[in-house]
C-alpha positions in Angstrom: 181.7 122.5 172.6 184.9 124.3 174.6 187.1 122.8 177.2 188.8 121.0 174.8 186.0 118.6 173.0 182.2 118.0 172.4 180.0 118.0 175.0 177.0 116.6 175.0 174.3 118.1 177.2 170.7 116.2 178.5 167.8 119.0 178.5 165.4 117.2 179.0 165.2 119.5 182.5 166.2 122.5 181.6 166.5 123.6 185.3 169.2 120.8 185.7 171.0 120.0 182.4 173.5 117.3 182.6 176.6 116.9 180.6 176.2 112.6 180.2 179.8 112.4 177.5 182.8 114.4 175.8 185.5 114.0 173.5 188.8 114.6 175.3 192.1 114.8 174.0 195.2 117.2 173.6 193.9 117.4 169.7 190.5 118.4 171.0 190.2 122.0 171.0 186.3 123.2 170.0 185.0 126.0 169.0 181.5 125.2 167.8 179.9 122.4 166.3 176.8 121.8 163.6 174.3 118.4 163.5 174.4 116.0 160.9 171.9 113.2 162.0 173.5 110.9 163.7 176.6 112.7 163.4 177.9 116.3 165.0 180.6 118.4 163.3 182.9 119.8 165.4 185.6 122.7 164.0 188.6 122.0 166.5 190.9 125.0 165.4 194.0 123.9 165.0 193.3 120.5 164.5 190.5 120.9 161.5 187.2 119.6 161.5 186.6 116.2 163.1 183.1 113.6 162.7 181.7 112.6 166.0 179.0 109.8 166.2 176.5 110.9 168.6 174.3 107.9 167.8 175.3 106.0 171.4 175.2 107.8 175.2 178.8 107.8 174.8 180.4 110.4 171.3 182.6 108.8 169.9 185.4 111.5 167.2 185.2 108.9 164.1 187.3 110.5 161.7 189.6 114.6 162.3 190.2 116.1 158.8 193.2 118.7 158.6 191.9 122.6 157.2 194.0 125.2 155.3 193.7 127.3 158.4 192.0 127.5 162.1 189.3 126.1 161.6 186.2 128.7 163.8 183.2 127.6 162.6 180.8 125.1 160.4 177.1 124.5 159.2 176.0 121.4 158.1 173.4 120.8 155.3 172.2 116.5 154.4 175.7 115.5 153.2 177.7 118.4 153.4 178.8 120.8 156.3 180.8 124.7 155.4 183.4 125.3 157.6 185.1 128.5 158.0 188.9 128.3 158.1 191.8 131.0 157.8 190.5 133.4 155.1 187.9 130.4 153.3 184.7 129.4 153.3 185.1 125.7 152.6 182.9 122.5 151.3 183.2 119.4 153.2 181.4 116.0 151.4 180.4 114.3 154.7 178.8 111.3 152.6 180.3 108.7 154.6 180.5 110.3 157.9 184.1 108.3 158.1 186.2 109.7 155.4 185.1 113.3 155.0 187.2 115.3 152.0 186.8 118.9 150.9 185.8 119.4 147.7 186.1 122.9 147.5 186.6 126.7 149.3 184.8 129.8 148.8 187.5 133.0 149.3 186.0 135.4 151.9 187.7 139.0 151.6 188.2 139.5 155.0 188.0 137.0 157.0 185.1 134.7 157.6 183.5 134.9 160.7 180.5 133.2 161.0 178.2 130.6 158.1 174.6 129.2 158.5 173.3 128.2 155.6 169.9 127.8 154.0 168.0 126.9 151.0 170.8 126.1 148.5 172.9 129.4 149.9 175.3 130.4 152.8 175.6 133.0 154.2 178.7 134.1 155.5 179.8 136.6 158.2 182.4 139.1 157.0 184.9 141.2 158.8 185.8 143.8 155.6 183.0 143.4 153.3 179.7 142.4 155.4 177.5 139.5 154.8 178.7 137.7 151.6 176.3 134.9 149.8 177.5 131.6 148.2 175.4 129.3 145.8 175.8 125.9 147.1 173.0 124.1 145.3 176.1 122.3 143.5 178.1 122.0 147.2 180.9 121.0 145.4 180.7 124.0 142.1 179.8 127.2 144.9 180.0 130.8 143.5 179.4 134.2 145.0 176.6 135.8 143.5 177.5 138.7 145.7 176.1 140.9 149.2 173.0 141.3 151.1 171.9 144.9 150.3 173.0 146.3 154.2 174.3 149.5 154.6 178.5 149.5 155.0 179.5 146.7 158.1 182.5 146.9 158.6 183.0 144.1 162.0 179.6 141.5 161.5 180.4 139.3 163.6 176.9 136.8 163.0 174.1 136.3 160.7 170.5 134.0 161.3 168.4 133.7 158.9 164.3 132.6 159.4 161.8 133.9 157.6 163.1 135.8 154.6 165.3 138.1 155.9 169.1 137.7 157.6 169.7 139.5 161.2 173.7 139.9 161.1 175.3 140.7 163.9 176.8 143.9 163.6 179.9 144.9 166.2 179.7 148.9 167.5 177.0 148.7 164.5 174.7 146.6 166.2 172.1 144.1 164.2 171.0 144.5 161.0 168.0 142.9 159.1 167.8 142.3 155.5 166.1 141.4 152.7 166.2 138.2 151.7 163.5 138.9 148.7 166.3 141.4 147.8 169.0 140.3 145.2 172.2 139.6 146.5 174.6 142.8 146.1 178.2 143.3 145.9 177.8 146.7 149.3 180.7 146.8 150.9 184.4 145.3 150.1 181.5 142.7 147.2 181.7 141.7 143.7 184.2 139.1 142.0 187.8 140.3 142.2 189.7 138.4 139.4 193.1 138.9 140.5 195.8 140.3 137.7 199.6 140.0 136.7 199.4 144.0 137.5 197.9 147.1 138.8 195.0 146.9 137.0 194.6 151.0 135.5 192.1 150.6 132.0 188.4 148.4 131.6 185.9 148.2 129.1 182.7 146.0 128.4 181.7 144.3 124.8 179.3 142.4 125.6 180.4 138.9 127.3 183.6 140.5 126.8 185.9 142.5 129.0 189.7 143.5 128.7 191.2 145.2 131.7 194.4 146.6 131.6 197.5 146.1 134.4 200.9 147.1 134.1 202.6 144.0 132.6 199.5 143.4 129.0 196.2 143.0 128.6 193.8 140.2 129.7 190.8 139.0 128.2 187.2 138.9 130.6 184.6 136.6 129.8 181.8 137.8 132.5 178.6 136.3 130.5 178.1 135.2 134.6 179.4 138.4 136.6 179.8 136.2 139.6 182.1 133.5 138.1 184.4 136.2 135.7 187.0 134.0 134.1 190.7 135.0 132.0 190.4 133.7 129.1 193.7 135.1 128.0 196.6 136.7 128.4 198.7 139.0 126.4 202.8 139.0 126.5 204.3 141.0 129.2 204.6 144.8 128.7 205.6 146.5 130.4 203.8 150.2 129.7 201.7 152.9 131.5 197.7 152.6 130.4 195.8 155.4 130.5 192.3 154.2 128.6 191.2 151.4 126.7 188.6 150.6 124.4 186.7 147.2 122.9 185.1 147.1 119.6 184.3 144.5 117.3 187.5 142.3 118.3 189.9 144.4 119.0 191.1 146.5 121.9 192.6 150.1 122.0 194.7 150.5 124.4 196.2 154.1 125.4 199.7 153.7 126.6 201.5 157.3 128.2 204.9 157.3 125.7 204.2 154.5 123.0 200.0 155.8 122.2 197.2 154.1 120.8 198.2 150.2 120.6 195.3 147.7 118.8 194.9 144.8 119.4 193.3 141.8 118.9 191.2 139.8 121.1 189.7 137.7 119.5 192.5 135.2 118.9 192.5 133.3 122.9 195.6 132.2 122.9 198.1 135.3 122.3 196.3 137.9 121.9 198.8 140.5 120.2 198.9 143.6 118.5 198.1 144.4 115.2 198.4 148.4 114.6 199.7 151.4 116.3 198.9 154.9 116.2 201.8 158.0 117.3 199.8 160.7 119.4 201.2 164.0 119.6 200.4 165.2 123.8 199.9 162.0 126.9 196.1 160.8 125.5 193.7 160.2 128.3 190.6 158.3 126.7 189.2 157.2 123.8 185.6 155.8 123.0 185.3 154.1 119.9 181.7 153.7 117.2 182.1 152.1 114.1 185.1 153.6 111.9 185.9 155.6 113.7 188.0 156.3 117.3 187.2 159.5 119.6 190.4 160.3 121.2 190.9 162.0 123.8 194.6 163.4 123.7 195.3 165.5 126.7 197.3 168.5 125.3 196.9 168.4 122.0 193.1 167.9 121.9 190.5 165.4 120.6 191.1 163.7 117.4 188.9 161.8 115.1 190.6 158.2 114.0 189.6 156.5 111.3 190.2 153.1 112.0 189.1 151.0 109.1 191.2 149.1 109.2 192.5 148.0 113.1 196.6 147.2 112.2 196.4 150.4 109.9 194.6 153.8 112.6 194.7 156.7 111.2 194.4 160.9 112.4 192.1 162.7 110.2 190.8 165.5 111.9 192.2 167.7 115.5 190.0 169.3 116.9 192.2 171.1 118.9 190.2 172.2 122.8 191.3 175.2 125.0 192.7 172.8 127.6 193.4 169.4 128.4 191.3 167.0 127.2 190.9 164.3 129.8 187.6 162.4 128.7 185.3 162.4 125.6 181.3 160.3 125.5 179.9 160.5 121.4 176.3 161.1 120.7 174.7 162.3 117.7 177.4 163.5 116.3 178.5 165.3 118.8 181.7 164.6 120.9 181.1 166.5 124.3 185.4 166.4 126.3 185.9 166.7 130.1 189.1 169.3 129.3 190.3 171.0 132.8 187.7 173.5 134.4 184.9 173.1 131.3 182.9 170.5 129.1 183.8 171.6 125.6 181.7 170.5 122.4 183.2 169.3 119.7 181.3 168.9 116.5 182.8 165.6 114.5 179.5 165.4 111.8 182.7 166.4 109.1 185.1 163.5 110.5 187.9 165.4 108.6 186.7 168.9 110.2 186.0 168.6 113.6 184.9 171.8 115.3 184.9 172.9 119.0 181.1 174.4 118.8 180.4 175.7 122.8 181.6 174.7 125.9 181.4 175.6 130.2 183.2 176.1 132.5 183.0 174.1 135.7 184.0 175.2 139.0 186.8 171.2 139.3 188.7 169.4 136.9 186.9 167.5 134.6 188.0 163.9 134.3 185.3 162.2 132.3 182.1 162.3 131.0 179.7 160.4 129.6 176.1 161.0 127.8 172.8 160.3 127.7 170.2 161.9 125.3 170.7 166.1 126.1 172.4 165.5 129.2 176.0 165.2 130.1 177.2 163.8 133.3 180.2 165.0 133.9 182.6 163.7 136.5 184.1 166.4 137.8 187.1 166.5 140.5 186.7 167.6 144.2 183.1 169.7 143.2 181.4 165.9 142.3 179.2 165.3 139.3 177.6 168.1 137.3 174.4 167.3 134.7 174.8 169.4 132.1 172.3 169.8 129.7 173.1 169.5 125.6 169.6 170.5 124.1 171.6 173.9 122.6 175.3 172.4 121.9 176.7 175.4 120.8 175.3 176.2 125.0 175.4 173.4 127.4 174.5 175.0 130.8 174.6 172.7 134.0 171.6 171.8 135.7 172.5 170.0 139.0 175.8 170.0 141.0 175.7 166.8 143.4 178.3 167.0 146.1 180.2 163.8 146.7 182.9 162.6 149.2 185.5 161.9 147.4 186.7 162.7 144.0 185.2 161.2 140.8 188.2 159.8 138.4 186.1 158.3 135.7 182.3 157.5 135.7 179.6 154.9 132.7 176.3 154.6 131.9 173.8 151.7 131.1 169.8 151.8 130.9 168.9 154.7 133.3 172.1 154.4 135.6 175.3 156.3 135.9 178.9 155.1 137.5 181.5 157.1 139.5 184.8 155.9 140.7 187.6 157.5 142.7 190.7 156.6 144.2 189.7 156.0 147.1 187.8 153.4 146.6 184.1 154.5 146.2 182.0 153.4 143.0 178.8 155.5 143.1 175.7 154.9 141.4 172.8 157.4 140.8 169.5 156.7 138.9 169.2 159.1 136.2 165.5 158.5 135.6 165.1 162.6 135.8 167.7 163.6 134.7 168.1 166.9 136.0 167.2 165.4 139.8 169.5 162.7 139.7 168.8 159.6 142.6 171.6 158.0 145.3 171.6 154.7 143.9 174.2 153.2 146.8 177.5 153.2 147.5 180.1 150.5 147.3 183.3 150.3 149.1 186.1 148.5 147.8 189.1 147.4 149.4 191.4 148.8 146.7 191.4 152.6 144.3 189.4 152.4 141.5 190.9 153.7 138.2 188.2 152.8 135.7 185.2 151.2 135.1 182.7 150.0 131.7 179.1 148.8 132.5 177.7 145.8 130.0 174.5 144.9 129.2 175.5 141.8 132.0 176.8 143.6 134.9 179.6 146.5 135.9 183.5 146.4 135.5 186.2 147.7 137.5 189.8 148.2 137.4 190.9 147.7 141.5 194.6 148.2 142.6 195.5 144.5 141.7 191.7 143.2 140.6 189.5 143.4 137.6 185.6 143.1 139.6 182.7 142.5 138.4 179.7 143.8 139.9 176.5 142.2 138.9 174.0 144.5 136.9 171.1 143.0 139.2 172.1 145.3 141.9 172.0 148.5 140.5 
């Protein structure tokens, strides 16, 4: 390829290769080629894709097809070819070489630079996201599995697959090698991005359902397959400033800066709508719902215990005045743990009508969120990073570990022996907490937009990142 069209070269004598035929014309600008039986599939830059009959001594163009962008790279396998053009990898049915047709496309986060196909998987090098892995076992219905488990590679230029490994040309980073026996993970700018109507501020997960709140309204997500999430319902336009949300038993409990807590019925997939409302004295920051009780961190007003036995009429039944600004809350075994300014506060909520602060520990950073596993609390603590606080004696919590991070975590979530922290710089950091006193770094992902919330379910991780909700498969923990 190159110099206008396709050239056929006889290499039977390696010492003296000779050109035996070529395609030419003003509509030829060949930049890549893949072979499919008696045909060559030629990526023809601004002229799209050409199918060339190479069965005889003189190659001949039998069909051309416009592409949605500059056709730059091509791979072929069986009756399908895969063409990178613009920001997509396009699936092309070449069963009838004279009448090829694009049948599907897969978006890349940056710009696809190279594509190869192996064992029903596409490997697409992406200038922003490393190497994207796409399942093409059903070529007309491709879906993204994730990204190869390699360090951040902002300048991937090519990928070759052989003997269970992928070899990645990574620009100034050199050569990277990925073990294909590991499941593909959402590294770098990976994950599956779901465009929302505005900037996503809060997310929650309950089973196979998720909700996200953007500056237009509420979205209901089907995340049963994190590699193929879908928005299945949207509320009407609300134009609100959201701070947090909890999802339980078909209701979403959403916190809005001036409106307090709004309760949405999300079982109505035609029109998820507000069915309940609770005025609050301050600016609410976080909410947890367990059974018939809600636990609400309400900024300068402290922690409220809320009766949600009737979601259409939630009511505060008790309040504990924390010393600073309540920003995050987690609940376990009758105790609420509150990220409260420069401290963690422990609130006894075993009597819902009389919650009371029974212990606390000052922290050097600004605590913004918290989660709890057994006797250990994990605190997102601003510039300080992640703090592990033992609460086996609730009246005397003690810091047992502080882990510095390269970003200031805003939100934190946990599930199945892992904690996940996110920051407005686009970081998602995971830790294995099998040994709470010594959490192990389980990897960091960088998304293109800041991340403002994180939730974890059985299927995977859901984050709110700029104008997207992003799902990350649990298999990549």
